[in-house]
N, C-alpha and C positions, 0 to 999 in steps of 0.2 A: 224433700223433693219427691214427687210421685214416681212410682215405678212405671216405666213405659214397656209395653209389650211390642216386640218387633217381630217381623216376619222376613221372608226372603225378599219381599218387595221394598222394604224400607231399611233393611239392615245396614247397607253401605252408607246411606245418608245419615242415619241416626248414630251409628257406631264409628265407622271408619272416617267419616268427615267431621266428627265432633271435635270441638276445641277443648272440651273437658276430658278428664280421665273417665273412662267408661268401664263399668263392671257388668259383664254379661253373664247371666245365670241361664245355662242350658239345662232345661228340665223337661219333664213330661207329667201329665196329670195323674198317671197311674203309678208314679215312682214314689215309694215310701220315704226314702232319704231326702228326696226333693221337697216333700211336704214338711219334713223336719227342719230343713234349711230355710224354708220360706220366711218364717218369722224373724230369723237372724238377718236375712237380706232386707226385709222391711225396715228393721231397726237401723241398719246401716244407711239405707236410703233416707230415712227421716233425720238422722243425726249428721249427715255429711252432704250438705247442699252443693259442695264443690265437686262431688262425684255424681256422674250420671249413671243410674242403675237401670238396666233393662233386662227383661226376661225373654227368652226365645224357646218356644215349644218345639223340641226336636221332631215330634211327629208331624208338625205342620211345615217345617222347614228343614227337611233332611239334607238338602244340598248345602246349607250353611254349616250344619253340624259336620258334614263330611269335609268341607273346605278347611275346617280347623281341627280335624282329626279327633272329633269327639266320639269316643267309643263307649264310654260309661257316663251315666248321669247320677247325681248332679255334677256338672263341670262348671267351674267359674273361670272366666278368662278376663284379664284386665287389658284394656287397650289404651295407649297414650299416643296421640298423633297418628292414629290409624294402624299402629304396630302393636303386636302382642308383647306385653311386658311381664305377664305373670299368668300362671294357670294352676288350678288345683282340681282334683277329682275326689268326689265323695263328700260326706258331711264335714264341715270345717267349723271351728269355733269363730266367734266374732273377732277375737283378737288376731287369729291367724289370717282372716280375710283383711282386716284393717292393715296388718303388717304388709300384705301383698300390694295394697293400694299405695 
């Protein structure tokens, strides 16, 4: 499944209203660890069609980052039924991310 880029205007519709489990990657273009994590996120998206994977640039949607207390990036948050069910900060292994899903 392709990774969807979300913003403040479509976050609620794409993430909170989704019937699928959603993995949200909070990132910024200037963030080194975010760039390291990106291929791992791409792999997870490609191998797990039952999970919706979205990316949110915190520079473009600081209100969403603030809503979920994102203070450091990369931050990954898992949503199920519109509720947060898991969260990590910093670079994570593929296995750790899959375990959180």
